[in-house]
NUBA-844169 format. One record per atom (N, C-alpha, C): y, x, z; atom name; residue in three letters. Coordinates in steps of 0.1 Angstrom, whole numbers, always signed. Last residue first. Layout:
N
c2 / c1 / c3 / atom / rest
Y / X / Z / CA / ALA
...
END
This chain:
254
c2 / c1 / c3 / atom / rest
+151 / +250 / +290 / N / ASP
+165 / +250 / +297 / CA / ASP
+165 / +251 / +311 / C / ASP
+125 / +242 / +283 / N / VAL
+130 / +258 / +281 / CA / VAL
+145 / +260 / +288 / C / VAL
+98 / +226 / +285 / N / LYS
+110 / +225 / +289 / CA / LYS
+115 / +241 / +290 / C / LYS
+75 / +207 / +270 / N / VAL
+78 / +220 / +269 / CA / VAL
+95 / +224 / +274 / C / VAL
+81 / +179 / +273 / N / GLU
+71 / +185 / +283 / CA / GLU
+73 / +201 / +282 / C / GLU
+103 / +175 / +254 / N / ARG
+104 / +171 / +269 / CA / ARG
+94 / +175 / +278 / C / ARG
+92 / +185 / +230 / N / LEU
+104 / +191 / +235 / CA / LEU
+106 / +188 / +252 / C / LEU
+69 / +169 / +224 / N / PHE
+69 / +183 / +228 / CA / PHE
+79 / +190 / +236 / C / PHE
+79 / +145 / +221 / N / GLU
+72 / +146 / +237 / CA / GLU
+70 / +162 / +240 / C / GLU
+94 / +146 / +202 / N / SER
+101 / +143 / +212 / CA / SER
+95 / +148 / +224 / C / SER
+71 / +152 / +182 / N / GLY
+84 / +162 / +185 / CA / GLY
+90 / +160 / +198 / C / GLY
+57 / +129 / +184 / N / GLY
+52 / +141 / +188 / CA / GLY
+63 / +149 / +190 / C / GLY
+77 / +109 / +177 / N / SER
+73 / +108 / +188 / CA / SER
+63 / +121 / +193 / C / SER
+88 / +121 / +150 / N / TRP
+96 / +120 / +161 / CA / TRP
+90 / +118 / +174 / C / TRP
+62 / +127 / +136 / N / LEU
+70 / +137 / +140 / CA / LEU
+80 / +136 / +152 / C / LEU
+54 / +97 / +133 / N / LEU
+46 / +107 / +140 / CA / LEU
+54 / +118 / +146 / C / LEU
+77 / +86 / +121 / N / ASP
+75 / +83 / +134 / CA / ASP
+66 / +91 / +144 / C / ASP
+75 / +102 / +98 / N / ARG
+88 / +99 / +107 / CA / ARG
+83 / +99 / +119 / C / ARG
+52 / +95 / +87 / N / VAL
+54 / +107 / +91 / CA / VAL
+66 / +107 / +99 / C / VAL
+44 / +61 / +98 / N / ALA
+51 / +67 / +90 / CA / ALA
+52 / +83 / +94 / C / ALA
+12 / +44 / +96 / N / VAL
+23 / +49 / +103 / CA / VAL
+30 / +60 / +98 / C / VAL
-2 / +14 / +88 / N / ASN
+1 / +25 / +85 / CA / ASN
+12 / +29 / +94 / C / ASN
-28 / -10 / +83 / N / THR
-18 / -6 / +89 / CA / THR
-16 / +6 / +86 / C / THR
-48 / -41 / +76 / N / CYS
-42 / -27 / +69 / CA / CYS
-30 / -25 / +76 / C / CYS
-54 / -64 / +90 / N / LEU
-63 / -52 / +87 / CA / LEU
-62 / -38 / +81 / C / LEU
-41 / -85 / +113 / N / VAL
-41 / -75 / +104 / CA / VAL
-52 / -64 / +101 / C / VAL
-49 / -99 / +133 / N / GLY
-53 / -101 / +123 / CA / GLY
-50 / -95 / +111 / C / GLY
-40 / -93 / +160 / N / ARG
-33 / -104 / +154 / CA / ARG
-38 / -108 / +144 / C / ARG
-49 / -66 / +165 / N / SER
-54 / -78 / +173 / CA / SER
-50 / -92 / +167 / C / SER
-35 / -53 / +148 / N / LEU
-47 / -55 / +145 / CA / LEU
-54 / -63 / +155 / C / LEU
-8 / -53 / +161 / N / PHE
-10 / -62 / +148 / CA / PHE
-25 / -62 / +146 / C / PHE
-14 / -41 / +184 / N / ASP
-8 / -52 / +186 / CA / ASP
-13 / -59 / +171 / C / ASP
-23 / -14 / +175 / N / LYS
-30 / -22 / +183 / CA / LYS
-28 / -37 / +184 / C / LYS
+3 / -7 / +166 / N / ALA
-8 / -8 / +156 / CA / ALA
-20 / -16 / +164 / C / ALA
+19 / -6 / +188 / N / SER
+22 / -15 / +177 / CA / SER
+10 / -20 / +166 / C / SER
+8 / +16 / +202 / N / ALA
+11 / +1 / +209 / CA / ALA
+11 / -9 / +197 / C / ALA
+12 / +37 / +188 / N / ILE
-1 / +31 / +190 / CA / ILE
-4 / +18 / +195 / C / ILE
+38 / +31 / +161 / N / ASP
+31 / +37 / +172 / CA / ASP
+17 / +32 / +178 / C / ASP
+48 / +14 / +143 / N / THR
+56 / +25 / +144 / CA / THR
+48 / +34 / +158 / C / THR
+32 / -1 / +114 / N / CYS
+33 / +1 / +128 / CA / CYS
+41 / +14 / +132 / C / CYS
+35 / -24 / +86 / N / ALA
+38 / -9 / +92 / CA / ALA
+37 / -10 / +105 / C / ALA
+5 / -43 / +72 / N / ILE
+20 / -41 / +79 / CA / ILE
+22 / -27 / +85 / C / ILE
-15 / -66 / +53 / N / ALA
-9 / -53 / +60 / CA / ALA
+4 / -52 / +64 / C / ALA
-42 / -86 / +53 / N / VAL
-32 / -83 / +54 / CA / VAL
-24 / -69 / +60 / C / VAL
-66 / -95 / +30 / N / ALA
-62 / -85 / +36 / CA / ALA
-46 / -87 / +38 / C / ALA
-82 / -127 / +21 / N / LYS
-74 / -116 / +17 / CA / LYS
-73 / -107 / +30 / C / LYS
-90 / -154 / +27 / N / GLY
-97 / -144 / +27 / CA / GLY
-96 / -130 / +21 / C / GLY
-70 / -171 / +29 / N / GLN
-76 / -170 / +17 / CA / GLN
-85 / -158 / +16 / C / GLN
-65 / -170 / +57 / N / ALA
-71 / -184 / +53 / CA / ALA
-77 / -181 / +38 / C / ALA
-51 / -146 / +57 / N / ASN
-62 / -146 / +63 / CA / ASN
-72 / -159 / +59 / C / ASN
-28 / -157 / +48 / N / VAL
-35 / -146 / +41 / CA / VAL
-48 / -147 / +44 / C / VAL
-17 / -173 / +68 / N / ALA
-20 / -177 / +56 / CA / ALA
-27 / -170 / +46 / C / ALA
-15 / -157 / +91 / N / ALA
-28 / -168 / +90 / CA / ALA
-29 / -173 / +76 / C / ALA
+4 / -139 / +84 / N / ILE
-10 / -133 / +87 / CA / ILE
-23 / -145 / +85 / C / ILE
+25 / -154 / +81 / N / VAL
+18 / -148 / +69 / CA / VAL
+7 / -145 / +70 / C / VAL
+28 / -164 / +108 / N / LYS
+24 / -174 / +98 / CA / LYS
+23 / -168 / +85 / C / LYS
+34 / -140 / +120 / N / ASP
+20 / -145 / +124 / CA / ASP
+17 / -157 / +113 / C / ASP
+59 / -135 / +110 / N / ILE
+50 / -128 / +106 / CA / ILE
+36 / -134 / +110 / C / ILE
+72 / -155 / +122 / N / MET
+73 / -158 / +106 / CA / MET
+58 / -147 / +101 / C / MET
+71 / -148 / +147 / N / ALA
+65 / -159 / +144 / CA / ALA
+65 / -161 / +128 / C / ALA
+86 / -123 / +144 / N / GLN
+73 / -122 / +147 / CA / GLN
+67 / -136 / +148 / C / GLN
+112 / -135 / +139 / N / VAL
+104 / -127 / +127 / CA / VAL
+91 / -125 / +130 / C / VAL
+116 / -151 / +162 / N / GLU
+116 / -158 / +151 / CA / GLU
+109 / -149 / +141 / C / GLU
+118 / -128 / +180 / N / PRO
+104 / -139 / +184 / CA / PRO
+104 / -146 / +172 / C / PRO
+121 / -95 / +171 / N / HIS
+128 / -109 / +175 / CA / HIS
+118 / -121 / +172 / C / HIS
+114 / -73 / +159 / N / ARG
+107 / -78 / +173 / CA / ARG
+113 / -90 / +175 / C / ARG
+130 / -67 / +140 / N / THR
+119 / -68 / +137 / CA / THR
+109 / -76 / +148 / C / THR
+160 / -66 / +136 / N / GLN
+155 / -72 / +145 / CA / GLN
+142 / -75 / +143 / C / GLN
+170 / -58 / +106 / N / GLY
+166 / -47 / +117 / CA / GLY
+161 / -56 / +132 / C / GLY
+190 / -88 / +106 / N / PRO
+187 / -75 / +101 / CA / PRO
+184 / -65 / +111 / C / PRO
+185 / -119 / +107 / N / LEU
+182 / -111 / +118 / CA / LEU
+181 / -97 / +112 / C / LEU
+184 / -134 / +84 / N / GLY
+196 / -135 / +90 / CA / GLY
+195 / -126 / +104 / C / GLY
+159 / -132 / +69 / N / MET
+161 / -143 / +80 / CA / MET
+175 / -145 / +88 / C / MET
+160 / -111 / +55 / N / SER
+160 / -124 / +50 / CA / SER
+164 / -134 / +58 / C / SER
+159 / -91 / +77 / N / GLN
+171 / -92 / +70 / CA / GLN
+175 / -105 / +60 / C / GLN
+133 / -95 / +82 / N / SER
+142 / -99 / +90 / CA / SER
+154 / -100 / +86 / C / SER
+122 / -85 / +56 / N / LEU
+121 / -101 / +60 / CA / LEU
+131 / -106 / +69 / C / LEU
+127 / -60 / +57 / N / ASP
+136 / -67 / +48 / CA / ASP
+135 / -82 / +51 / C / ASP
+111 / -53 / +78 / N / SER
+127 / -49 / +80 / CA / SER
+131 / -60 / +72 / C / SER
+83 / -60 / +73 / N / ALA
+93 / -67 / +83 / CA / ALA
+106 / -63 / +82 / C / ALA
+68 / -65 / +48 / N / GLY
+79 / -58 / +48 / CA / GLY
+88 / -63 / +59 / C / GLY
+35 / -70 / +46 / N / ILE
+46 / -77 / +50 / CA / ILE
+56 / -65 / +54 / C / ILE
+11 / -74 / +19 / N / ARG
+18 / -64 / +28 / CA / ARG
+33 / -71 / +33 / C / ARG
-18 / -86 / +11 / N / VAL
-4 / -89 / +10 / CA / VAL
+3 / -80 / +23 / C / VAL
-44 / -75 / -11 / N / ILE
-38 / -71 / +1 / CA / ILE
-23 / -77 / -1 / C / ILE
-54 / -79 / -36 / N / ASP
-63 / -76 / -27 / CA / ASP
-56 / -76 / -11 / C / ASP
-53 / -100 / -65 / N / VAL
-48 / -95 / -55 / CA / VAL
-56 / -90 / -44 / C / VAL
-72 / -110 / -83 / N / GLY
-70 / -99 / -84 / CA / GLY
-59 / -91 / -73 / C / GLY
-64 / -144 / -80 / N / GLU
-73 / -133 / -83 / CA / GLU
-68 / -120 / -89 / C / GLU
-42 / -158 / -55 / N / VAL
-44 / -150 / -68 / CA / VAL
-55 / -142 / -70 / C / VAL
-41 / -163 / -29 / N / ALA
-49 / -169 / -36 / CA / ALA
-52 / -162 / -50 / C / ALA
-17 / -148 / -21 / N / ALA
-32 / -142 / -16 / CA / ALA
-43 / -148 / -24 / C / ALA
+3 / -164 / -30 / N / MET
+1 / -152 / -37 / CA / MET
-12 / -145 / -33 / C / MET
-1 / -188 / -13 / N / ALA
-5 / -188 / -27 / CA / ALA
-7 / -176 / -35 / C / ALA
+3 / -174 / +13 / N / GLY
-9 / -179 / +9 / CA / GLY
-14 / -182 / -5 / C / GLY
+32 / -168 / +9 / N / ALA
+21 / -157 / +12 / CA / ALA
+10 / -162 / +10 / C / ALA
+53 / -184 / +6 / N / ASN
+42 / -186 / -5 / CA / ASN
+33 / -175 / -3 / C / ASN
+68 / -180 / +27 / N / GLU
+64 / -191 / +25 / CA / GLU
+54 / -194 / +14 / C / GLU
+73 / -152 / +23 / N / ALA
+67 / -155 / +35 / CA / ALA
+60 / -169 / +33 / C / ALA
+92 / -155 / +1 / N / GLY
+79 / -148 / -2 / CA / GLY
+70 / -150 / +12 / C / GLY
+113 / -166 / +12 / N / ARG
+106 / -176 / +2 / CA / ARG
+92 / -166 / +0 / C / ARG
+120 / -148 / +31 / N / VAL
+117 / -160 / +36 / CA / VAL
+109 / -167 / +24 / C / VAL
+110 / -115 / +21 / N / SER
+119 / -125 / +22 / CA / SER
+114 / -137 / +28 / C / SER
+87 / -101 / +17 / N / GLU
+98 / -92 / +22 / CA / GLU
+111 / -103 / +23 / C / GLU
+54 / -91 / +8 / N / VAL
+63 / -102 / +13 / CA / VAL
+73 / -97 / +23 / C / VAL
+41 / -74 / -16 / N / MET
+49 / -73 / -5 / CA / MET
+57 / -87 / -1 / C / MET
+7 / -68 / -30 / N / VAL
+21 / -75 / -30 / CA / VAL
+27 / -76 / -18 / C / VAL
-17 / -45 / -42 / N / ILE
-8 / -51 / -31 / CA / ILE
+5 / -55 / -32 / C / ILE
-43 / -39 / -58 / N / VAL
-31 / -45 / -59 / CA / VAL
-27 / -51 / -46 / C / VAL
-64 / -10 / -65 / N / LEU
-60 / -22 / -54 / CA / LEU
-46 / -24 / -55 / C / LEU
-95 / -9 / -87 / N / THR
-78 / -8 / -84 / CA / THR
-74 / -17 / -75 / C / THR
-123 / -17 / -92 / N / GLN
-119 / -8 / -78 / CA / GLN
-99 / -6 / -76 / C / GLN
-125 / -31 / -115 / N / GLU
-132 / -35 / -104 / CA / GLU
-124 / -29 / -89 / C / GLU
-109 / -20 / -132 / N / ASN
-107 / -34 / -131 / CA / ASN
-115 / -39 / -118 / C / ASN
-122 / +8 / -133 / N / ALA
-107 / +4 / -128 / CA / ALA
-103 / -10 / -124 / C / ALA
-147 / +1 / -142 / N / GLN
-145 / +4 / -129 / CA / GLN
-130 / +5 / -125 / C / GLN
-141 / -7 / -167 / N / LYS
-149 / -15 / -158 / CA / LYS
-147 / -14 / -144 / C / LYS
-127 / +14 / -177 / N / VAL
-120 / +5 / -178 / CA / VAL
-126 / -7 / -167 / C / VAL
-151 / +33 / -179 / N / MET
-141 / +36 / -170 / CA / MET
-130 / +25 / -169 / C / MET
-166 / +21 / -197 / N / GLU
-172 / +23 / -183 / CA / GLU
-161 / +26 / -173 / C / GLU
-150 / +26 / -220 / N / PRO
-154 / +13 / -215 / CA / PRO
-158 / +11 / -203 / C / PRO
-152 / +55 / -222 / N / LEU
-139 / +49 / -216 / CA / LEU
-141 / +33 / -214 / C / LEU
-169 / +77 / -207 / N / SER
-173 / +63 / -214 / CA / SER
-159 / +55 / -211 / C / SER
-164 / +111 / -208 / N / VAL
-166 / +99 / -202 / CA / VAL
-168 / +89 / -211 / C / VAL
-155 / +135 / -221 / N / ASN
-168 / +134 / -216 / CA / ASN
-169 / +123 / -208 / C / ASN
-120 / +128 / -216 / N / ILE
-129 / +139 / -220 / CA / ILE
-143 / +137 / -214 / C / ILE
-100 / +110 / -211 / N / GLY
-111 / +106 / -220 / CA / GLY
-119 / +118 / -225 / C / GLY
-85 / +121 / -189 / N / TYR
-80 / +124 / -204 / CA / TYR
-92 / +123 / -213 / C / TYR
-98 / +109 / -169 / N / HIS
-103 / +123 / -172 / CA / HIS
-99 / +127 / -185 / C / HIS
-84 / +88 / -165 / N / ALA
-98 / +86 / -172 / CA / ALA
-101 / +100 / -176 / C / ALA
-61 / +92 / -157 / N / TRP
-69 / +85 / -144 / CA / TRP
-84 / +83 / -153 / C / TRP
-47 / +107 / -176 / N / ARG
-52 / +114 / -164 / CA / ARG
-64 / +105 / -158 / C / ARG
-57 / +85 / -206 / N / ALA
-48 / +93 / -196 / CA / ALA
-56 / +103 / -186 / C / ALA
-64 / +74 / -230 / N / GLY
-74 / +85 / -222 / CA / GLY
-64 / +92 / -214 / C / GLY
-53 / +39 / -226 / N / GLY
-53 / +53 / -232 / CA / GLY
-61 / +61 / -225 / C / GLY
-41 / +9 / -227 / N / LEU
-52 / +14 / -224 / CA / LEU
-53 / +29 / -234 / C / LEU
-16 / -9 / -204 / N / GLY
-18 / -1 / -215 / CA / GLY
-32 / +6 / -213 / C / GLY
-29 / -41 / -191 / N / ARG
-25 / -29 / -190 / CA / ARG
-28 / -19 / -201 / C / ARG
-33 / -68 / -190 / N / GLU
-30 / -63 / -204 / CA / GLU
-25 / -48 / -200 / C / GLU
-63 / -83 / -174 / N / GLY
-50 / -80 / -176 / CA / GLY
-43 / -75 / -189 / C / GLY
-89 / -90 / -175 / N / LEU
-81 / -93 / -163 / CA / LEU
-67 / -90 / -166 / C / LEU
-107 / -80 / -195 / N / PRO
-100 / -95 / -198 / CA / PRO
-92 / -97 / -183 / C / PRO
-78 / -56 / -198 / N / TYR
-88 / -68 / -207 / CA / TYR
-100 / -68 / -198 / C / TYR
-69 / -41 / -168 / N / PHE
-73 / -39 / -182 / CA / PHE
-78 / -55 / -185 / C / PHE
-43 / -43 / -147 / N / LYS
-58 / -47 / -148 / CA / LYS
-57 / -46 / -162 / C / LYS
-15 / -43 / -137 / N / ALA
-25 / -34 / -134 / CA / ALA
-39 / -34 / -137 / C / ALA
-3 / -65 / -151 / N / ALA
+1 / -52 / -153 / CA / ALA
-8 / -41 / -150 / C / ALA
-18 / -85 / -140 / N / LYS
-18 / -84 / -153 / CA / LYS
-15 / -72 / -158 / C / LYS
-9 / -83 / -113 / N / VAL
-20 / -82 / -114 / CA / VAL
-24 / -78 / -131 / C / VAL
+20 / -90 / -118 / N / ILE
+16 / -78 / -113 / CA / ILE
+2 / -75 / -117 / C / ILE
+17 / -118 / -125 / N / GLU
+22 / -108 / -134 / CA / GLU
+19 / -93 / -131 / C / GLU
+7 / -131 / -102 / N / ARG
-1 / -128 / -113 / CA / ARG
+4 / -118 / -124 / C / ARG
+30 / -127 / -86 / N / ALA
+18 / -118 / -84 / CA / ALA
+6 / -118 / -94 / C / ALA
+47 / -146 / -98 / N / GLU
+50 / -129 / -98 / CA / GLU
+39 / -120 / -96 / C / GLU
+34 / -169 / -93 / N / GLU
+34 / -164 / -109 / CA / GLU
+38 / -148 / -108 / C / GLU
+32 / -165 / -65 / N / ALA
+22 / -165 / -71 / CA / ALA
+22 / -161 / -86 / C / ALA
+64 / -151 / -52 / N / SER
+57 / -162 / -60 / CA / SER
+41 / -158 / -64 / C / SER
+76 / -126 / -47 / N / GLU
+80 / -140 / -39 / CA / GLU
+73 / -152 / -43 / C / GLU
+80 / -95 / -37 / N / THR
+71 / -103 / -43 / CA / THR
+73 / -116 / -38 / C / THR
+91 / -69 / -27 / N / HIS
+98 / -79 / -29 / CA / HIS
+92 / -90 / -39 / C / HIS
+71 / -42 / -40 / N / PRO
+80 / -50 / -31 / CA / PRO
+84 / -62 / -37 / C / PRO
+35 / -33 / -44 / N / ILE
+49 / -39 / -54 / CA / ILE
+56 / -46 / -45 / C / ILE
+17 / -8 / -47 / N / VAL
+24 / -16 / -38 / CA / VAL
+35 / -24 / -44 / C / VAL
-15 / +1 / -63 / N / ILE
-2 / +0 / -62 / CA / ILE
+5 / -11 / -53 / C / ILE
-42 / +25 / -63 / N / GLY
-37 / +11 / -61 / CA / GLY
-20 / +11 / -63 / C / GLY
-49 / +51 / -67 / N / ASP
-58 / +40 / -66 / CA / ASP
-54 / +27 / -64 / C / ASP
-31 / +68 / -92 / N / ALA
-33 / +62 / -81 / CA / ALA
-43 / +51 / -80 / C / ALA
-28 / +84 / -116 / N / GLY
-41 / +86 / -105 / CA / GLY
-43 / +77 / -96 / C / GLY
-11 / +80 / -134 / N / ALA
-11 / +92 / -128 / CA / ALA
-24 / +97 / -118 / C / ALA
-13 / +55 / -140 / N / GLU
-20 / +66 / -151 / CA / GLU
-19 / +80 / -144 / C / GLU
-3 / +42 / -120 / N / LEU
-19 / +43 / -123 / CA / LEU
-23 / +54 / -133 / C / LEU
+22 / +49 / -122 / N / ALA
+14 / +50 / -112 / CA / ALA
+1 / +52 / -112 / C / ALA
+27 / +38 / -150 / N / HIS
+30 / +51 / -146 / CA / HIS
+23 / +57 / -134 / C / HIS
+22 / +9 / -149 / N / LEU
+15 / +18 / -153 / CA / LEU
+16 / +33 / -150 / C / LEU
+42 / +3 / -130 / N / ILE
+29 / +3 / -126 / CA / ILE
+21 / +9 / -132 / C / ILE
+66 / +9 / -145 / N / ASP
+64 / +16 / -135 / CA / ASP
+49 / +15 / -128 / C / ASP
+60 / -10 / -165 / N / GLU
+61 / +4 / -168 / CA / GLU
+60 / +12 / -157 / C / GLU
+60 / -34 / -155 / N / PRO
+49 / -29 / -160 / CA / PRO
+48 / -15 / -162 / C / PRO
+81 / -33 / -124 / N / THR
+79 / -35 / -142 / CA / THR
+69 / -29 / -144 / C / THR
+89 / -32 / -98 / N / SER
+77 / -39 / -102 / CA / SER
+73 / -39 / -117 / C / SER
+99 / +0 / -91 / N / SER
+102 / -12 / -94 / CA / SER
+89 / -19 / -97 / C / SER
+88 / +27 / -81 / N / HIS
+105 / +24 / -80 / CA / HIS
+108 / +8 / -82 / C / HIS
+60 / +21 / -64 / N / PRO
+66 / +26 / -74 / CA / PRO
+81 / +21 / -73 / C / PRO
+38 / +29 / -39 / N / ARG
+48 / +20 / -41 / CA / ARG
+59 / +25 / -53 / C / ARG
+3 / +37 / -43 / N / VAL
+18 / +41 / -47 / CA / VAL
+28 / +27 / -49 / C / VAL
-22 / +48 / -23 / N / MET
-14 / +35 / -29 / CA / MET
-1 / +42 / -30 / C / MET
-54 / +65 / -24 / N / THR
-39 / +64 / -24 / CA / THR
-31 / +55 / -30 / C / THR
-78 / +76 / -2 / N / THR
-73 / +67 / -12 / CA / THR
-58 / +68 / -12 / C / THR
-90 / +111 / -3 / N / ILE
-84 / +99 / +3 / CA / ILE
-78 / +91 / -5 / C / ILE
-105 / +135 / -10 / N / GLY
-111 / +123 / -10 / CA / GLY
-104 / +111 / -2 / C / GLY
-91 / +159 / -18 / N / THR
-98 / +157 / -2 / CA / THR
-102 / +144 / -2 / C / THR
-87 / +157 / -44 / N / LEU
-93 / +171 / -40 / CA / LEU
-99 / +167 / -25 / C / LEU
-74 / +136 / -47 / N / GLN
-89 / +135 / -55 / CA / GLN
-96 / +149 / -47 / C / GLN
-47 / +141 / -34 / N / ALA
-58 / +130 / -29 / CA / ALA
-71 / +129 / -34 / C / ALA
-40 / +160 / -50 / N / ALA
-42 / +165 / -37 / CA / ALA
-52 / +155 / -31 / C / ALA
-33 / +144 / -72 / N / ARG
-44 / +156 / -74 / CA / ARG
-48 / +160 / -59 / C / ARG
-15 / +130 / -62 / N / MET
-28 / +124 / -66 / CA / MET
-35 / +134 / -68 / C / MET
+7 / +148 / -59 / N / MET
+2 / +144 / -48 / CA / MET
-13 / +133 / -52 / C / MET
+12 / +154 / -89 / N / GLY
+6 / +163 / -79 / CA / GLY
-1 / +159 / -65 / C / GLY
+22 / +130 / -97 / N / GLU
+7 / +137 / -100 / CA / GLU
+1 / +146 / -93 / C / GLU
+43 / +127 / -81 / N / ILE
+35 / +118 / -81 / CA / ILE
+21 / +124 / -84 / C / ILE
+59 / +148 / -95 / N / THR
+56 / +150 / -82 / CA / THR
+44 / +141 / -78 / C / THR
+60 / +135 / -121 / N / GLU
+54 / +148 / -119 / CA / GLU
+49 / +149 / -104 / C / GLU
+79 / +115 / -110 / N / TRP
+64 / +112 / -116 / CA / TRP
+54 / +121 / -118 / C / TRP
+95 / +123 / -83 / N / SER
+95 / +121 / -97 / CA / SER
+81 / +120 / -99 / C / SER
+112 / +108 / -55 / N / MET
+99 / +117 / -61 / CA / MET
+102 / +114 / -76 / C / MET
+125 / +100 / -25 / N / VAL
+130 / +107 / -39 / CA / VAL
+118 / +114 / -45 / C / VAL
+118 / +68 / -11 / N / GLY
+116 / +83 / -12 / CA / GLY
+121 / +88 / -26 / C / GLY
+116 / +41 / -15 / N / HIS
+126 / +45 / -4 / CA / HIS
+124 / +63 / -3 / C / HIS
+100 / +36 / -38 / N / GLU
+112 / +28 / -36 / CA / GLU
+123 / +34 / -25 / C / GLU
+78 / +55 / -34 / N / MET
+86 / +59 / -43 / CA / MET
+100 / +53 / -42 / C / MET
+55 / +63 / -10 / N / ASP
+66 / +54 / -13 / CA / ASP
+79 / +60 / -22 / C / ASP
+23 / +60 / -6 / N / ILE
+31 / +69 / -11 / CA / ILE
+44 / +61 / -16 / C / ILE
+2 / +60 / +19 / N / TYR
+11 / +52 / +12 / CA / TYR
+22 / +58 / +9 / C / TYR
-33 / +70 / +20 / N / THR
-18 / +74 / +21 / CA / THR
-11 / +62 / +15 / C / THR
-63 / +62 / +41 / N / TRP
-54 / +61 / +30 / CA / TRP
-39 / +67 / +31 / C / TRP
-76 / +67 / +65 / N / HIS
-82 / +62 / +55 / CA / HIS
-75 / +62 / +40 / C / HIS
-72 / +99 / +83 / N / PHE
-65 / +87 / +76 / CA / PHE
-73 / +82 / +64 / C / PHE
-80 / +125 / +91 / N / GLY
-88 / +114 / +89 / CA / GLY
-84 / +99 / +90 / C / GLY
-66 / +148 / +86 / N / ILE
-67 / +143 / +96 / CA / ILE
-78 / +129 / +101 / C / ILE
-72 / +153 / +60 / N / TYR
-80 / +162 / +67 / CA / TYR
-81 / +157 / +85 / C / TYR
-57 / +134 / +51 / N / ALA
-72 / +133 / +46 / CA / ALA
-78 / +141 / +58 / C / ALA
-34 / +144 / +57 / N / ALA
-37 / +132 / +58 / CA / ALA
-49 / +127 / +60 / C / ALA
-35 / +168 / +44 / N / MET
-35 / +168 / +59 / CA / MET
-36 / +153 / +62 / C / MET
-29 / +159 / +16 / N / GLU
-41 / +170 / +21 / CA / GLU
-42 / +166 / +36 / C / GLU
-3 / +149 / +19 / N / VAL
-13 / +139 / +13 / CA / VAL
-26 / +148 / +19 / C / VAL
+11 / +172 / +25 / N / LEU
+11 / +158 / +36 / CA / LEU
-1 / +150 / +31 / C / LEU
+12 / +185 / +1 / N / GLN
+5 / +192 / +13 / CA / GLN
+4 / +180 / +25 / C / GLN
+25 / +170 / -15 / N / PRO
+10 / +171 / -18 / CA / PRO
+3 / +175 / -6 / C / PRO
+56 / +157 / -11 / N / SER
+48 / +166 / -5 / CA / SER
+32 / +164 / -8 / C / SER
+82 / +140 / -10 / N / PRO
+75 / +146 / -22 / CA / PRO
+67 / +158 / -19 / C / PRO
+79 / +112 / +12 / N / LEU
+86 / +127 / +7 / CA / LEU
+76 / +133 / -3 / C / LEU
+69 / +90 / +25 / N / PRO
+83 / +90 / +15 / CA / PRO
+87 / +103 / +8 / C / PRO
+40 / +80 / +35 / N / ILE
+49 / +93 / +31 / CA / ILE
+58 / +89 / +20 / C / ILE
+21 / +68 / +58 / N / HIS
+32 / +64 / +51 / CA / HIS
+42 / +79 / +47 / C / HIS
-11 / +66 / +65 / N / LEU
+1 / +73 / +68 / CA / LEU
+12 / +71 / +56 / C / LEU
-34 / +41 / +77 / N / GLY
-28 / +49 / +64 / CA / GLY
-15 / +57 / +70 / C / GLY
-64 / +26 / +85 / N / LEU
-54 / +32 / +88 / CA / LEU
-48 / +42 / +80 / C / LEU
-82 / -5 / +82 / N / VAL
-80 / +7 / +76 / CA / VAL
-66 / +12 / +79 / C / VAL
-108 / -25 / +98 / N / PRO
-93 / -22 / +97 / CA / PRO
-93 / -7 / +87 / C / PRO
-132 / -47 / +83 / N / LYS
-129 / -38 / +88 / CA / LYS
-114 / -30 / +89 / C / LYS
-143 / -66 / +66 / N / ARG
-131 / -71 / +77 / CA / ARG
-130 / -59 / +87 / C / ARG
-157 / -60 / +47 / N / ALA
-166 / -60 / +59 / CA / ALA
-155 / -64 / +68 / C / ALA
-136 / -56 / +30 / N / LYS
-146 / -66 / +24 / CA / LYS
-154 / -71 / +39 / C / LYS
-125 / -34 / +38 / N / LEU
-119 / -49 / +39 / CA / LEU
-128 / -56 / +34 / C / LEU
-144 / -14 / +32 / N / ARG
-138 / -15 / +45 / CA / ARG
-132 / -29 / +49 / C / ARG
-146 / -15 / +4 / N / GLU
-155 / -20 / +13 / CA / GLU
-153 / -21 / +27 / C / GLU
-117 / -6 / -3 / N / LYS
-122 / -22 / -4 / CA / LYS
-136 / -25 / +4 / C / LYS
-120 / +19 / +7 / N / VAL
-111 / +8 / +16 / CA / VAL
-115 / -5 / +12 / C / VAL
-138 / +32 / -13 / N / GLN
-140 / +34 / +3 / CA / GLN
-131 / +21 / +14 / C / GLN
-131 / +22 / -37 / N / ALA
-140 / +16 / -32 / CA / ALA
-142 / +16 / -17 / C / ALA
-110 / +42 / -42 / N / ALA
-103 / +29 / -38 / CA / ALA
-118 / +21 / -31 / C / ALA
-118 / +64 / -55 / N / ARG
-117 / +65 / -41 / CA / ARG
-115 / +51 / -34 / C / ARG
-143 / +57 / -78 / N / MET
-128 / +58 / -75 / CA / MET
-128 / +57 / -58 / C / MET
END
């Protein structure tokens, strides 16, 4: 599984850089791989995508060898199953607030004896054709990435406990929703929000797990990496915005 590439880097405490894609586009997944990103973050919560589209994006990832993490519409076992059955290497579950919730997410993402994920010869297992299903189950349990998201004050306070849950690989900070939970909506650079982010980073790193957070540009990526974040991503929107603005500014036609 492609997830092994990301897991090995995180185990060695090496950063991984991703591209946030909230758009229904297999082509963007391919481009991310060819550019050299380690992973793609497919966002169904804030993007308009069907499961059929997700499956096409997973095919693009498999063709190019890039790791894919899908944030489904919700944290229900059904949505987690759909994402993994389509071929996702990992799941990103928003609005997680406790170790108990994190354990339920792991249970939905892993097969026995680690969880209760429904088992069938679906796409993730090559449709059960010419493969050993027990071996595929073993591989999936070892390699499937489980990412829980801290997006509230309660989640931030429980970040260390969630990171300690067996099967959780990454704790991702959703800075925008966290700022809103703190009564500072959209003020992600506010000192109080940044202090809370540092508190989460310290708590998760103390458990030996990886922290993820979105960056908006080169400066913010370098800043977060210097503060102990191992997994960061930039949005297609931000790259288009910054690159497009620079192009229009430098290529003057008026």
